[in-house]
N, C-alpha and C positions, 0 to 999 in steps of 0.2 A: 691260545694263539701261538703260532709259530711261523718262523720265516727260514726257509732253506735256501742257501745261496751256494752255487757251485762255480768254481773258477779254476780251470785247468785241472790239476790233480789234488786241489785242496777243497775240502768239504767244510764249510763254516756253518755252525748251528747255533741259533739263538732260541732259547726256550724260556718262557716265563714260569715262575714257581707255581706248582700245583698240577702240572701235566703228569699223568700217570704213565705215559708211554710215548716213545718217539719212533716213528717209522722212517727208515732210511730210504731215500729215493734211489732208484737204480742208477748207479754211477760207478765208474772205474776208480773213483777217488780213493786214495789210501790214507789221507790225512784228515782228521776230524778235529775241529777246534770248538771247545765249549767256552763261550765268552761271558755268559751271564745266567743267573738263576740256577735252578736245580734240574738236571737232566736225569730221567729214570729209564733204565734199560735192564733187561735180564742179563745180557752179556753183549760183548762187542767182539766180532771176529775179524782178523786180518786188517786191523786199522792201527795207525799211529795217532793216538789221541793226545791233544793238548788241552788241559784245563787251566784257564787263566783267571787272573784278577780274583773276584770273590765268588766265582762259579763253583758248582759242585757236580760231580758225576756219581750217581747211585746205580750200582750194578747188583741186581737182586739174585743172580744165579749162584750156584754152588762154586766151590773152588776150581773145579775143572771147566766150568762153563763161562766164567765172567770175562776172561781175557784170552781166549784161544788165538794164538799167533798175533797178539796185539801188545802194544806198549802204551803206557800212560805217562805223560810228562805233566807234572804239577808246577805251574809257573806263577810265582808270587806267594806271599805268606798266607793268603786267604783262599787258596785253591785247595779243594778237598776231594778225596776219593772215598766213597762209602761202600762197604761190602757187608750188608746186614746179615747175609747167610753164610759167611765164611768165619767160623769161630777162630779164636786166637790160636788154638792148637792147630787147626787146619792151615791157618796163615803161616805158622812156623814150618809146617811140613810140605807146603805146596810149591814153594819156590816162586810164588807170585811177586815177592819183593824184587826179583831179578828183572821183572818187566816194568818196573816203575822208576822214573827218573825225576829228580828234583832240580828244576831249572837246568836241565840238560845233563846233569851228573847222576851216576848211579846212586840210588837211595842207600843211606846207611842209618839204620834206626838209632835215634838219640844223638846222631851227629848232624845230619841235615834233614832228618824226617822224624815225625812223631807217629807212633802206631798205638792206638788206644781202643778200648772196647767201645762198640757202637751197638748197644742192646745185646743181641745174641751174636753179633759179628764184630767187625773192626772198622775203624776209619784210619786213613792215612792223610797227613798234611805236612807241608814243609815245617821244619822246626822254627818257631818264632824267634826272632832276635831278642836280646835283652831289653831293647828299647821298643819292642812291638807294642802298639797302642791297642790294647784289648777293648778299650772304651774311649770315647771322647766326650767331654763335658762342654756344653755351650754356655758361655757367659757373655751377654751383650753381643751375641752373634759370632763371637770368636771361639774357636775350638781349642780345648786343652786336653792333650793325650793323657791317658791313665794306663800304667803298666799293671799286669796282674800280680796277685798275691800280697802286695803290701796293704797294710791298714792305713788309710789316710784320714786324719782328723784335723778339725779346725783350720787354721791358716795353711797347713801342709797340703790340703786338698788342692789339686791343680785348678787354678782359676780363683781360689780363695774360699773362705768360709762363708756359708749362707749365700752363695753366689749363683750356682747354675740352676737352670730351669728346664733344660732339655739335654738329651744325651743320645749317643749312638753306642750300641753294644754289639761287638762282633759275634758272628756265629761261633758257638762252642764255649760261651762264657756266661757267667751269672754275675750280677752286681747287687750288693746289699747296701742300702742307704738308710740313714737314721738321722733324726733331728738333733740328738745330743752326741757329744764326743765319745761317750761310753757305749754307744749303740742303742741306747734306750730312747724313749719318746716315740713319736710317729716314725714308722719305718716300713720298708717294703723290700721284697726280693724280686728282681727282674731277671728273666732267663731267656737267652737267645739260643735255643737248642737247635733248631733246624734252619734258621735264617737270621740275618742281621736284623737287629731291632733298633729303630729310631723312634723315640717317644718323648713326650713332655712328662715331667714329674707330676704326680698327683698334687692337687691344690694344697694339701696339708704339708707338702714337702718342698714345693717350688720356692727356691731361694732361701730354704731353711735347713739345708743339709750340712751337718757337721761331722758325719762319719760315712766313709765310702770304702768298700772292699770289692775288688773284682777278682774272680777266680775262674779257672777252667771248669767247665761243666762235665760231670760224669754221666754217661749214657747208660744208666742202670735199668734193669728190668725189675718187675715186681718181686720176684722170688729171691729170698735171701735165707740166712740161717743165723740163729743165735749160737755162738760158739765157733771154734776154729779147728779145721782139720784139713789134711792134705788133699782130699778128693773133692774140694769145692768146685774146681773147674770141670771135673768129670761129671759132677752132679748137675751142671748147668746153672750154678748160682752166680749172680753178678754182684752181690753185696753181702756183707756180714758185719756183725758186731759181737763184742765179748764182754759187755757190762763194765768196761773200763776204757783207758786211753793208751794202754801199753803195747798193743799189737802193732805190727809193722804194716803201714799203709803201702799200697802198691798201685801202679797204673793199670794193672791187669784186672783188679777187682775192687769194688768200691768199699772201703772200710769206713764205718760210722762209729766214732768214739762216743762214750757215755760218761757223764759226770758222776752218776750213780747216787751219791748223797751229798757231795760237797762240790764247791767250785771256787777255789781261792785264786789269787792272781797268778800263782805258779802254775796251776793247772790250765788256766786260760793261755798262758804263754806256751805251754807244751802243745796245746791243741793248735794254736795259731802257727807254730813252727812246723807242723807236719804238712808235707805236700800232699796233693791229690785228694784233699778232703772237700766236701761240699755241704755235709750235714753233721749235726751233732744231736744226740739224745740227752735228755736232762736226767731225771731221777728215777730210780727203779723201785717200784712199789713203795712209795713213801708213806702210804697208809698202813704198812705192815711193820710191826715192832722188830721182826727179825730181818728186815730189809733196810731201806733208807731211813725209815722212821722219822718223818718230818711232818710238822703241821703245815697246812696250806700256807700260812703266813710265813713260816720259816722257808718254805720252798720258794715263795715269791721273792723273798729277800735274796736268796742265793741265785735264783734264776737270772737276776739282773746282770750278774757277772758273765753268764754264758753268752749274752748278747754281744759282748765285746769280741767274741771270736769272729764275727762277720760271716757266719755260716747260716744255713737254714736250720732252725731250731725246733725240736719236737717237745711236746708237753711231757710232764712226768707220766710214766706208765703205771697206772694203779692196778691193784689186784682186781680180779674179775668183777665187773659191775660197779666198781667204785668211781668210775667216770661220772656216775650220776650224782654223787655226793661230794667226796673229797675233791675231785677234779673240778667240780662246779665252783667250789670256794676258791681254788687256785686261779681259775680263769677269771673269776670276778675280781680278784686282787690284781691280776695282770691288766685287766681292762681299766681299772681305776688308776693305775700308774702309767697306762699307755704302753705296756710291754707287748712286743710282737711275739705271737705264737704261730708257727707256720704249719704245723700238722699235729694231729692228736695220736698219741701212742696208747694202745690198749692191750690187755691180756685176756685170753679166753681159754678155759679148760672144761667147760660144761659142768662146773661144780653145782650149779643150780639143779641139774638133773641127777648127777651122780649121788649127791648127799642123801636125797630121799629114796632113791631106787637101788643104789649099790649093785648094779647088774653089770658084770664084766663082759658079757657077751650080748650082742645086739642083732636083731633081724635087719634085713635091708630096709624095711619100712622105718624102723627105729633110727637107722643111720640117716635116712632122708630127714626125719624129724630133727635129728641133732644138727645137721647142716642148716636146716631152716632156722633153728634157734641161734646158731652162729650168725647167720645173715641178719636176723632181726636185731641182734645186739649191735652189729655194725651200722645198720640202717638207723636205729634209734640214736646212736652216738652221733652220727653225721647230722641227723635232724636237729640235735641240740646245739652243736657247735659250728656246723657248716664249714668245716675244715677237712682237708684230706686225712685219711685214716691209715696209720701204720699198725699192723698187728705184730708186735715185737715178741710175743710168746703165744703159742697155741699148740694144742694137740687134742686128741679125743678123750683125754683124761688118763693119767698115768696108771690108774687101776684097771683100765680096760685092756683086753687081750690084743696082741699084735695084729691079729686078723681084723679086729675092729679098727685099729689105727690105719691099716692099709685101705680098707673099704671107705673109711671116713675121708682119707686124703683123695681117693679116686673121685669123690663127689665134691669135696670142699675146694680143691684146687681150681676146677673149672668155674666155680662160683666166684672165687677170689679174683681170678684173672678177668672175668667178665664184669665184675662190680665196678661201676664208674667212680666210686669214691674211695676205693682201696688203692692207695698209692704203693705200698710195699707190705710184704708179709714175711715172717720168719718163724718156721717151725721150731719148737723146743723139744729136744729129745728127752724122753722120760728117764733114761739112764737106769732103768730098773729091769731091763729085759723085755719090756713091752714097748715096741715102737722105736727102737734105736736104729740109727742109720748104718752103723758099722758092727760087723761080727768078725772077729779075728782079722781086722784090717780090711775086710771086704764089704762093699756096699750091699745092703740088705734089700729085700723086696719093699720094705717101708721107704727106703731112699728112692727106689725106682718108681714107686707110686707118687712120691713128691715131685719127681721129674717127669711126670707122665705126659705133659704137653709143653710146647714151647711157651716161655714166659713172655709177656708183653711189656711195652715201655712203661716204666714207673710213672713218668710224668708226661702227659699228652698235651 
């Protein structure tokens, strides 16, 4: 449904969310006003565009085609411009920022405007004020504003403890709520990625919430990396982790900390204090004596503290296949205590085939069979837990030749991108000469195979 109204030289456009395209009527109008919903276009030529209130304009063209001879004015804190096919690097080099105004003033990044990743591209919005209400909680019909980043517990929650039953969450934010002040008990994560969300709390949480945290949402794609190196942007990665909490987070790429083996109060405070975070990983191969080395019961005890971060939390990542046994005990313990687990982390190296075969070189048919084994492991894991899957370590096995790694990635990446239950994946470089991403500081053919197709949204 759409309604086009022309008056003089002003072109006013109202579009309801969900339209894939908008056709301009023939008109000499030079000014276009987007007043509601989401407007999708490939590009807009020779127009003065105003995006108002909580509307959004999505221009899907490349940097040269999105705004030829046009300007965009973002009016109000909830007006957005989405450029999904203009990378952050292209944004910096294109001069597009000179065509954008914030409430009539030239945009200045981090002064009056935010520029952040939007999957493979960027989005621009006015910089929210310190008092910006990223969410509103309803208590007896009255609205109580909630600002982002703070952890609200007990009577500090706007509107009171155990009080609200409905909420509004602004576009671009996520909200974590829980029954208990330490983030445990019944809990849920709400995400308003593409549009404002107004909803009632689940029955288990209605008027029973004692923990609230609202955070800006990160628009990551599926493809990431375990480890940190300077060419992440060149490789098309939108997230990374480094088996710890010490790396610097950035608005340009989604950093995911990991507790690895412990999670004391000091570590929780460090994680909460970091800006730009939305997710946290828990323990690394706790079933292995040379890694986190925890029993399922010990892991459950320590996991409770991670919930205090108010982030989306992943399960421990076991060694290959141990999601069937060790992780099952951990998940049982979490269920008994009512602990929220938001996604399952797994590792896969095809050890089940390498150990009996020990064949470093594979035919194309054997590569296909390896990818099929990989997919079956993911499918079986999802069937057991019914939660999104993150593959936080994988490769074709460090003992296999680089050529095998390349051919494996060429077939595994399309499978992972198309898989409806894979939320994110991160290749692990063998660092033994077979399958590494860098050689003398230059990206290898392995890296190029990893970046062989555009990555899709991590969360749909």
